C-alpha positions as CSV (number, residue, x, y, z in Angstrom):
1,M,83.0,117.1,143.5
2,R,80.4,115.8,141.2
3,D,77.7,117.1,143.5
4,G,79.3,120.5,143.6
5,W,79.2,120.8,139.9
6,Q,75.5,119.7,139.7
7,Q,74.4,121.9,142.6
8,C,75.9,125.1,141.1
9,G,74.7,124.1,137.5
10,V,78.0,124.9,135.9
11,A,77.8,122.3,133.1
12,G,74.2,123.3,132.3
13,R,74.6,127.1,132.4
14,Y,78.0,127.4,130.8
15,S,80.2,125.8,128.2
16,V,83.1,124.4,130.3
17,I,86.4,122.9,129.1
18,G,88.9,121.3,131.5
19,V,92.6,121.0,130.6
20,D,95.2,118.8,132.2
21,P,98.6,117.5,130.9
22,A,98.0,114.1,132.5
23,E,96.0,111.8,130.3
24,A,95.2,109.5,133.3
25,A,93.7,112.5,135.1
26,V,91.6,113.5,132.0
27,S,90.3,110.0,131.6
28,L,89.3,109.9,135.2
29,A,87.6,113.3,134.9
30,R,85.6,112.2,131.7
31,V,84.2,109.3,133.7
32,R,83.2,111.4,136.7
33,F,81.9,114.5,134.8
34,P,80.6,113.2,131.4
35,Q,78.7,116.4,130.8
36,I,82.0,118.4,130.7
37,D,84.6,118.5,127.9
38,F,88.2,117.6,128.9
39,V,91.3,118.0,126.9
40,S,94.7,116.5,127.5
41,G,97.5,118.9,127.0
42,F,98.8,122.3,128.1
43,A,96.8,125.5,128.3
44,P,96.3,127.7,126.5
45,E,97.9,126.0,123.4
46,A,95.7,122.8,123.7
47,V,92.5,124.9,123.6
48,L,93.8,128.0,121.8
49,A,90.6,128.8,119.7
50,E,88.4,128.3,122.8
51,A,90.7,130.4,125.0
52,R,90.4,133.4,122.7
53,L,86.7,133.3,123.2
54,A,86.5,132.5,126.8
55,D,84.7,134.7,129.4
56,A,86.6,133.2,132.4
57,F,89.7,131.1,133.1
58,V,89.7,129.2,136.3
59,L,93.1,128.1,137.7
60,S,92.3,126.3,140.9
61,D,95.6,125.4,142.6
62,V,97.5,125.3,139.3
63,L,100.2,127.9,139.4
64,E,102.2,126.4,142.2
65,H,102.8,123.3,140.1
66,I,104.4,125.3,137.2
67,E,108.1,126.2,137.6
68,N,107.8,129.3,135.4
69,D,104.5,130.6,136.7
70,R,105.0,134.1,135.3
71,A,105.4,132.7,131.7
72,M,102.1,130.8,132.2
73,V,100.3,134.0,133.3
74,E,101.6,135.9,130.3
75,R,100.5,133.3,127.8
76,L,97.1,133.1,129.2
77,V,96.5,136.8,129.4
78,A,98.0,137.3,125.9
79,V,95.4,135.1,124.3
80,A,92.4,136.2,126.4
81,K,89.9,138.7,125.1
82,N,89.4,142.1,126.8
83,G,87.1,141.7,129.8
84,A,87.9,138.0,130.4
85,L,88.2,137.1,134.0
86,F,90.9,135.0,135.7
87,L,89.8,133.3,139.0
88,T,92.8,131.8,140.6
89,T,93.7,130.1,143.9
90,V,97.1,129.1,145.2
91,P,98.5,127.8,148.5
92,A,99.6,130.4,150.9
93,N,102.4,131.0,153.4
94,Q,105.7,129.3,153.1
95,E,105.6,128.6,156.8
96,L,103.0,125.8,156.0
97,W,105.5,124.1,153.6
98,T,105.8,120.4,154.4
99,E,106.3,117.1,152.6
100,H,102.7,117.5,151.6
101,D,103.8,120.2,149.1
102,V,106.8,118.2,147.9
103,S,104.6,115.1,147.3
104,H,102.1,117.2,145.3
105,G,104.8,118.7,143.1
106,H,104.6,122.2,144.4
107,F,107.3,124.6,143.5
108,R,106.3,127.3,146.1
109,R,103.6,128.6,148.4
110,Y,102.7,132.3,147.9
111,S,102.4,135.5,150.0
112,L,100.0,138.2,149.0
113,E,102.9,140.2,147.8
114,S,104.5,137.5,145.7
115,F,101.2,136.6,144.1
116,A,100.3,140.2,143.3
117,A,103.8,140.6,141.7
118,L,103.1,137.6,139.4
119,W,100.3,139.6,137.8
120,R,102.1,142.9,137.7
121,D,102.9,144.5,134.3
122,V,100.4,142.3,132.4
123,P,97.2,144.1,131.2
124,V,94.9,143.0,134.0
125,S,93.1,144.9,136.8
126,T,92.9,143.3,140.2
127,R,89.2,142.8,141.3
128,L,90.0,140.7,144.4
129,L,93.3,139.6,146.1
130,S,92.8,138.0,149.5
131,Y,93.8,135.2,151.8
132,F,91.1,132.6,152.4
133,N,90.6,129.4,154.4
134,S,91.5,131.7,157.3
135,R,89.2,130.2,159.9
136,L,90.8,126.8,159.8
137,Y,94.4,128.2,159.6
138,P,95.2,127.4,163.2
139,V,94.0,123.8,162.7
140,V,95.9,123.3,159.5
141,Y,99.1,124.8,160.9
142,G,98.9,122.6,163.9
143,L,98.3,119.5,161.9
144,R,101.1,120.3,159.5
145,R,103.5,120.8,162.3
146,L,102.4,117.5,163.9
147,H,102.6,115.7,160.6
148,Q,106.1,117.1,160.0
149,W,107.3,116.0,163.4
150,R,105.9,112.5,163.1
151,N,107.6,112.0,159.8
152,N,110.8,113.9,160.7
153,Q,110.7,115.5,157.2
154,A,111.8,112.1,155.8
155,A,108.5,110.6,154.6
156,H,108.0,110.0,150.9
157,N,104.7,110.9,149.3
158,A,103.4,112.1,152.7
159,T,100.2,114.1,152.6
160,D,97.6,115.4,155.0
161,L,94.6,114.6,152.8
162,A,93.1,111.9,154.9
163,L,89.3,112.3,154.9
164,P,87.9,112.8,158.4
165,L,84.7,111.3,159.7
166,A,81.6,112.5,157.9
167,P,80.2,114.6,160.8
168,I,83.6,116.3,161.2
169,N,84.0,116.8,157.4
170,R,80.6,118.5,157.3
171,A,81.5,120.8,160.2
172,L,84.8,121.7,158.5
173,R,83.0,122.3,155.2
174,T,80.5,124.6,156.9
175,V,83.3,126.6,158.5
176,F,85.2,126.9,155.3
177,A,82.1,127.9,153.2
178,G,81.2,130.5,155.7
179,E,84.0,132.7,154.4
180,A,82.4,133.1,150.9
181,K,80.1,136.1,151.7
182,H,83.0,138.1,153.2
183,L,85.2,137.4,150.2
184,V,82.5,138.5,147.8
185,K,82.1,141.8,149.7
186,H,85.7,142.5,149.1
187,I,85.5,142.3,145.3
188,G,86.5,145.7,144.0
189,R,88.3,146.6,147.3
190,E,92.1,147.0,147.6
191,T,92.3,145.1,151.0
192,S,92.4,141.5,151.8
193,A,89.4,140.0,153.4
194,Y,91.6,138.1,155.8
195,S,95.0,138.8,157.3
196,R,96.2,135.3,156.8
197,G,95.0,132.0,155.4
198,V,96.0,128.6,154.1
199,S,95.3,129.8,150.5
200,I,95.1,132.9,148.4
201,I,92.3,133.8,145.9
202,G,92.7,136.3,143.1
203,L,90.2,137.7,140.6
204,F,91.7,139.6,137.7
205,R,90.2,141.2,134.6
206,K,91.9,141.5,131.2
207,E,92.1,145.1,130.1
208,S,93.1,146.7,126.9
209,L,96.7,147.7,126.7
210,S,95.6,151.4,126.4
211,S,93.5,151.4,129.5
212,H,96.1,149.4,131.4
213,A,98.8,151.9,130.5
């Protein structure tokens, strides 16, 4: 992850603040990414002044951990300035639900329809709404079913996050990253770039109440 931050130049080009309610996670993040500010607490309250000025909010696999996800979306949009962007990712397809989700504290996996409904009736326009991690969907589905069978749905803290061998991991990363251009081409379109996927990505833009109405 550190290499990814350095390669894209996020910390050098932008002012970035990370927020997490777990102090242990924040402490670890500060060690790994000393060039980035981290705050322990709940967004947006823990960074209210900064949130009101932010150009973009990134919620990478966050909303599935929040029981009242709608309230979280409403709070964030309410404090954001007009024109602010919300880049969000969430796990997709309830058929992929396994002990992995339970162990990671997920309340749900989303469909395109349920994720779109989460952002309905708040003053945002949808710039992108699509499944992604589509090319690896058959692999993930097969592994989840195998993992579930082996553990007979009784394992505690079971996950499928084991790191594969380096050559395999590089190949998987290449396949996954190969979806990026197709997703970018769908920004501004009303259709999903892929018909299914392990995850969903959404890009939303805060609009004034008058223009939203």
